[in-house]
Backbone bond lengths (Angstrom), bond angles and torsions (degrees), N, CA, C in turn:
res aa  C-N    CA-C-N  psi(-1)  N-CA   C-N-CA  omega(-1)  CA-C   N-CA-C  phi
1 M - - - 1.454 - - 1.521 108.08 -
2 N 1.300 115.31 126.46 1.451 123.16 -178.46 1.533 108.13 -95.96
3 S 1.340 117.19 112.08 1.458 121.08 -174.40 1.520 111.66 -122.46
4 L 1.330 114.70 156.80 1.465 123.00 176.99 1.521 107.77 -137.71
5 V 1.332 115.97 139.91 1.458 121.89 175.73 1.527 107.50 -119.55
6 V 1.330 115.46 120.22 1.464 122.40 179.83 1.522 107.52 -110.17
7 V 1.327 116.53 131.56 1.462 119.28 -176.35 1.525 111.62 -145.33
8 F 1.324 115.10 140.38 1.459 121.60 166.20 1.514 106.22 -111.47
9 S 1.329 115.73 123.36 1.457 120.57 -178.56 1.517 108.84 -147.85
10 C 1.307 116.77 126.08 1.463 120.39 176.85 1.528 108.50 -135.49
11 H 1.287 117.83 -163.80 1.464 124.15 -177.78 1.531 110.23 59.51
12 H 1.322 119.07 -94.81 1.468 122.80 -175.57 1.530 112.59 -106.53
13 H 1.325 117.11 4.26 1.474 123.77 178.80 1.528 112.22 59.75
14 N 1.326 115.87 33.15 1.468 121.71 178.37 1.522 111.81 -57.14
15 T 1.321 116.37 -51.71 1.463 120.39 -174.81 1.525 110.68 -71.15
16 E 1.308 117.18 -31.03 1.457 120.69 176.60 1.534 110.77 -61.92
17 K 1.329 117.19 -37.62 1.465 120.95 177.46 1.529 110.15 -62.23
18 I 1.318 116.25 -42.64 1.469 120.44 177.76 1.526 109.73 -65.04
19 A 1.337 116.91 -42.42 1.470 121.33 179.69 1.522 111.22 -57.43
20 H 1.324 116.96 -44.15 1.466 119.87 -178.97 1.525 111.87 -69.55
21 A 1.324 117.78 -34.22 1.466 120.00 176.19 1.530 110.01 -63.62
22 I 1.313 116.76 -44.74 1.465 121.57 179.00 1.530 110.28 -65.94
23 A 1.325 116.44 -46.21 1.468 121.47 -177.36 1.524 112.05 -63.10
24 S 1.331 117.40 -33.42 1.462 119.85 -179.91 1.529 110.78 -63.46
25 V 1.310 117.81 -36.41 1.467 121.99 178.76 1.532 110.68 -75.15
26 L 1.315 116.37 -40.23 1.469 120.95 -177.45 1.528 112.89 -82.96
27 D 1.328 116.63 -6.04 1.468 122.07 -174.98 1.529 109.77 52.88
28 A 1.331 114.16 51.56 1.467 121.36 -173.67 1.522 111.03 -118.62
29 P 1.332 116.94 149.66 1.457 118.94 171.56 1.529 110.06 -72.73
30 V 1.314 115.48 153.46 1.462 122.48 174.13 1.523 106.84 -112.04
31 K 1.338 115.64 124.92 1.462 121.12 179.92 1.515 110.38 -131.21
32 T 1.325 115.06 155.47 1.458 119.84 172.50 1.522 108.15 -84.81
33 P 1.324 117.99 162.89 1.474 119.36 178.19 1.534 113.01 -57.49
34 L 1.325 117.00 -33.13 1.472 119.96 -179.67 1.525 112.72 -72.76
35 Q 1.322 117.78 -17.01 1.469 121.75 179.21 1.526 112.95 -90.41
36 V 1.327 116.92 -1.86 1.461 120.73 -174.11 1.517 110.58 -110.82
37 D 1.333 115.42 125.89 1.461 121.65 170.29 1.528 106.00 -80.27
38 P 1.329 118.47 123.91 1.468 120.02 -177.25 1.528 113.63 -50.97
39 A 1.330 118.04 -35.16 1.464 121.02 -178.49 1.526 112.07 -67.48
40 E 1.331 118.18 -29.26 1.469 121.11 -177.56 1.530 112.45 -70.72
41 V 1.309 117.99 -19.99 1.461 121.28 -177.52 1.520 110.64 -59.59
42 R 1.314 117.13 -35.54 1.474 121.16 -179.77 1.518 112.50 -66.96
43 D 1.336 118.59 -13.27 1.460 121.86 178.81 1.530 112.49 -77.83
44 Y 1.319 116.99 -7.61 1.464 121.12 -175.94 1.527 111.39 -105.58
45 D 1.337 115.00 144.81 1.465 120.84 176.98 1.528 111.35 -73.17
46 L 1.336 115.66 -34.25 1.458 122.05 -175.88 1.524 108.43 -142.47
47 V 1.334 116.00 129.75 1.467 120.61 -179.20 1.522 109.04 -128.32
48 G 1.327 115.35 130.41 1.455 120.88 176.52 1.512 110.50 -107.48
49 F 1.304 115.70 141.04 1.461 121.98 178.05 1.516 108.41 -123.56
50 G 1.327 116.04 126.33 1.451 119.84 -178.12 1.507 112.36 -135.05
51 S 1.326 113.96 155.29 1.461 120.74 -178.58 1.522 108.94 -163.06
52 G 1.328 114.69 154.37 1.447 117.78 161.78 1.521 106.32 -67.41
53 I 1.299 116.71 163.52 1.461 120.32 179.43 1.523 108.47 -97.17
54 Y 1.324 115.39 123.88 1.462 123.60 -178.50 1.518 107.95 -121.27
55 S 1.311 117.13 114.38 1.468 121.55 -178.66 1.530 110.80 52.05
56 A 1.322 115.55 47.34 1.465 123.96 174.63 1.528 114.30 67.31
57 R 1.332 117.68 29.82 1.461 120.89 177.10 1.521 111.05 -160.54
58 F 1.332 115.20 169.43 1.455 121.03 176.14 1.528 109.75 -65.36
59 H 1.321 115.19 158.23 1.464 120.57 176.72 1.527 109.68 -60.99
60 D 1.324 116.10 146.46 1.465 121.64 -177.88 1.528 113.20 -56.99
61 S 1.340 118.10 -33.03 1.470 119.63 -178.54 1.529 111.33 -64.98
62 V 1.327 117.58 -34.68 1.465 121.07 178.04 1.528 109.50 -72.97
63 L 1.316 116.42 -45.18 1.470 119.75 179.55 1.528 111.07 -63.09
64 D 1.332 116.97 -37.82 1.464 120.61 178.03 1.525 110.54 -63.39
65 L 1.323 117.49 -45.18 1.463 120.73 178.22 1.531 110.41 -60.42
66 I 1.328 116.90 -48.65 1.467 119.86 -179.44 1.526 110.36 -57.55
67 G 1.322 116.79 -40.54 1.457 120.96 -179.77 1.518 114.07 -66.48
68 R 1.333 117.41 -19.34 1.466 121.33 -178.48 1.524 113.73 -100.73
69 I 1.334 117.83 -2.14 1.468 120.72 178.86 1.526 108.76 -70.98
70 P 1.328 117.24 131.70 1.466 119.12 177.29 1.533 111.10 -59.68
71 H 1.300 116.02 146.10 1.463 122.09 -179.72 1.520 110.07 -60.50
72 T 1.302 116.35 142.35 1.460 122.27 177.93 1.519 108.74 -136.03
73 E 1.283 116.44 163.81 1.471 120.77 172.88 1.516 107.62 -116.10
74 G 1.306 115.56 123.51 1.458 120.23 175.72 1.510 115.43 82.36
75 G 1.320 118.48 18.92 1.457 120.26 176.22 1.520 110.51 -73.09
76 W 1.329 116.70 150.18 1.456 122.13 178.85 1.516 110.07 -113.21
77 A 1.321 115.36 135.77 1.457 120.90 179.82 1.526 109.55 -141.45
78 F 1.320 114.89 163.42 1.458 121.32 171.30 1.520 107.96 -141.47
79 L 1.311 115.52 159.72 1.463 122.47 -178.22 1.521 109.35 -122.87
80 F 1.331 115.67 147.45 1.459 120.30 175.39 1.525 109.09 -150.13
81 S 1.317 115.22 154.31 1.458 119.67 -178.14 1.520 111.13 -158.29
82 T 1.318 114.42 166.64 1.460 121.92 165.56 1.517 106.78 -124.78
83 F 1.332 115.14 150.07 1.467 119.50 -178.58 1.519 109.74 -131.58
84 G 1.321 116.14 152.16 1.457 121.62 -175.14 1.503 115.23 -94.91
85 A 1.304 118.64 -2.04 1.474 121.51 -179.76 1.527 109.41 -78.25
86 P 1.333 117.07 152.72 1.467 118.67 176.85 1.531 110.55 -71.57
87 P 1.332 117.96 128.97 1.464 120.88 -177.28 1.532 113.30 -59.69
88 A 1.324 117.82 -24.58 1.469 120.50 -179.92 1.529 112.26 -62.27
89 L 1.329 116.84 -19.35 1.468 120.17 177.22 1.521 112.27 -71.28
90 F 1.331 116.97 -13.52 1.458 121.23 -172.93 1.523 111.17 -127.67
91 P 1.322 117.17 69.56 1.471 118.83 179.86 1.530 111.32 -70.75
92 G 1.316 114.01 147.24 1.470 120.48 173.72 1.510 113.75 55.92
93 E 1.314 114.72 -128.83 1.459 123.50 -175.85 1.527 113.10 -64.21
94 R 1.326 117.00 -24.64 1.465 120.14 -177.68 1.525 111.91 -60.97
95 L 1.349 117.93 -33.04 1.457 120.32 178.70 1.526 110.27 -63.77
96 G 1.316 117.17 -45.12 1.465 120.41 177.57 1.512 112.26 -60.28
97 N 1.313 117.07 -41.02 1.469 121.14 177.69 1.522 111.24 -65.00
98 F 1.330 116.89 -39.02 1.462 122.76 178.14 1.530 110.21 -62.37
99 I 1.319 116.44 -46.82 1.464 121.19 -179.89 1.529 110.34 -65.15
100 T 1.319 117.05 -45.37 1.466 121.50 178.03 1.524 110.86 -55.94
101 A 1.314 116.43 -44.57 1.469 120.63 -179.99 1.527 110.81 -65.48
102 N 1.326 117.98 -42.63 1.466 121.43 -178.96 1.527 112.40 -65.76
103 H 1.304 117.05 -29.96 1.469 122.06 -178.42 1.529 112.80 -91.53
104 S 1.316 117.97 -5.22 1.467 120.58 -168.72 1.525 113.88 -59.43
105 A 1.318 119.31 -43.26 1.472 120.61 -178.00 1.529 110.71 -62.86
106 A 1.330 117.17 -45.24 1.470 120.76 179.02 1.521 110.83 -65.40
107 R 1.327 116.45 -44.24 1.464 120.88 -179.91 1.520 111.11 -59.35
108 E 1.320 116.39 -47.37 1.471 120.68 -178.01 1.523 111.78 -63.26
109 L 1.333 117.37 -40.94 1.470 120.24 178.12 1.528 110.95 -63.48
110 L 1.319 116.76 -44.63 1.464 120.20 179.77 1.523 111.72 -64.48
111 Q 1.313 117.29 -44.89 1.463 120.15 179.73 1.526 110.89 -64.14
112 A 1.316 117.53 -37.94 1.470 120.41 176.99 1.523 111.13 -64.89
113 G 1.350 116.26 -25.95 1.463 121.20 179.17 1.518 113.52 -89.77
114 G 1.342 117.80 7.34 1.454 121.22 175.54 1.519 114.68 95.05
115 Y 1.313 118.32 8.74 1.460 121.40 -178.90 1.524 111.50 -93.90
116 A 1.319 115.41 141.35 1.464 122.08 170.95 1.523 106.99 -95.57
117 I 1.310 116.94 131.82 1.460 121.80 178.10 1.529 107.05 -88.04
118 L 1.331 116.61 112.61 1.460 120.64 -177.56 1.522 112.45 -74.27
119 D 1.331 116.80 -37.27 1.462 119.99 -179.70 1.524 109.17 -171.47
120 E 1.334 114.95 170.70 1.461 121.71 -178.78 1.523 109.23 -138.82
121 F 1.331 115.65 145.68 1.459 122.47 -178.41 1.522 108.66 -134.95
122 S 1.328 115.53 143.61 1.461 120.15 173.97 1.517 109.37 -155.73
123 C 1.313 115.47 150.50 1.463 120.76 175.33 1.530 108.41 -152.58
124 P 1.325 116.62 164.59 1.464 119.35 177.88 1.523 111.36 -66.50
125 G 1.327 114.88 152.36 1.453 122.11 174.04 1.519 109.42 -132.21
126 F 1.324 115.88 153.44 1.457 121.34 178.87 1.525 108.95 -60.39
127 N 1.315 116.25 133.65 1.462 121.82 -173.36 1.521 109.88 -132.41
128 T 1.337 116.37 117.92 1.471 121.72 174.39 1.526 111.23 -123.15
129 N 1.321 116.71 24.88 1.462 120.29 179.60 1.523 111.00 -69.84
130 S 1.316 115.37 152.67 1.452 123.14 172.81 1.527 111.21 56.08
131 F 1.302 117.02 -134.75 1.465 122.09 -176.66 1.522 112.67 -68.67
132 L 1.327 117.67 -16.58 1.463 120.69 -177.96 1.525 112.37 -62.45
133 R 1.324 117.08 -24.74 1.465 119.06 179.53 1.523 111.10 -64.73
134 F 1.338 116.87 -24.81 1.461 120.60 -179.87 1.532 112.47 -81.77
135 T 1.315 116.77 -16.10 1.467 121.01 -177.73 1.524 112.43 -108.19
136 G 1.318 117.78 3.70 1.460 121.20 -179.38 1.512 114.32 92.17
137 G 1.324 116.64 -1.96 1.463 120.67 174.62 1.517 114.43 88.51
138 L 1.314 113.73 173.28 1.467 123.39 177.44 1.525 109.31 -113.33
139 N 1.300 115.59 154.21 1.469 122.71 174.44 1.528 112.52 59.71
140 K 1.327 116.54 43.55 1.471 120.32 177.98 1.524 109.50 -57.29
141 G 1.325 115.23 138.76 1.454 120.71 178.84 1.519 114.78 78.76
142 R 1.312 117.14 9.33 1.466 121.36 179.08 1.528 108.87 -109.51
143 P 1.290 119.31 142.10 1.448 125.22 -1.78 1.530 111.14 -67.55
144 S 1.311 114.62 139.32 1.455 122.78 -178.01 1.528 110.64 -88.32
145 A 1.321 115.39 175.32 1.471 119.67 175.22 1.528 110.03 -58.66
146 E 1.325 117.01 -36.88 1.468 120.93 178.06 1.531 110.71 -66.25
147 D 1.340 117.46 -40.75 1.466 121.02 176.80 1.522 110.59 -61.06
148 L 1.325 117.03 -42.33 1.470 120.98 179.88 1.530 110.57 -66.63
149 R 1.333 117.03 -38.04 1.462 120.27 176.34 1.523 110.72 -63.74
150 R 1.340 116.42 -42.06 1.472 120.44 177.44 1.529 110.76 -63.27
151 A 1.349 117.52 -37.06 1.468 121.06 177.58 1.533 110.26 -64.99
152 E 1.318 117.12 -40.04 1.471 120.26 176.63 1.524 111.18 -64.96
153 D 1.328 116.67 -42.14 1.474 120.47 176.38 1.524 110.89 -61.57
154 F 1.322 115.84 -41.59 1.467 121.84 176.19 1.530 109.74 -55.98
155 A 1.340 117.13 -46.54 1.464 121.49 -179.21 1.529 111.39 -65.41
156 R 1.332 117.22 -39.85 1.474 119.78 177.34 1.524 110.49 -62.08
157 N 1.317 116.65 -40.21 1.466 120.16 177.43 1.525 111.59 -64.44
158 L 1.331 116.96 -40.09 1.469 120.45 176.18 1.525 110.44 -59.79
159 K 1.313 115.23 -46.87 1.466 121.41 -178.69 1.526 110.28 -59.23
160 N 1.318 116.64 -44.67 1.469 120.58 179.32 1.516 111.98 -65.39
161 R 1.334 117.28 -37.47 1.463 120.18 178.92 1.524 111.09 -65.47
162 V 1.335 116.71 -41.50 1.466 120.23 -179.78 1.519 110.03 -67.93
163 K 1.324 117.73 -39.83 1.466 121.12 177.56 1.533 111.41 -62.68
164 G 1.324 116.08 -35.24 1.465 120.80 -177.06 1.510 114.27 -76.65
165 V 1.317 117.33 -8.57 1.481 120.12 -177.61 1.502 110.38 -93.62
């Protein structure tokens, strides 16, 4: 299986850590959106797109790349992210709804381009944006070793799903 992981990650490189955990299982290169020619995306069996969450959505550079990928039929993709909000704000089902909402713009662009979204992953990331830098930040130590293990498990599940098709 030929896979690619595309990620935009800045500040504390939270999402980049998740990208590398996923890529290690998929034996995939990790590239930034600026390193990817939109036409090359169709050369991969499975493509992952990841970003920190900025104003409840993926970074514009990832969305711009997705919007420029040539249309395909039957392409497979997955989404992943890290978010700076405290997870305690989203008990139970609310966390899934929060993640779904944050991924919606990327998901819709990919589906409009002919891609099936196999799965989605998200976890908290260390956040020192805005006033949080004065208080020591939120989600210290995230993504944690457990988050990285969950990202690897997520990638193994993706691999098994693609093999089963």
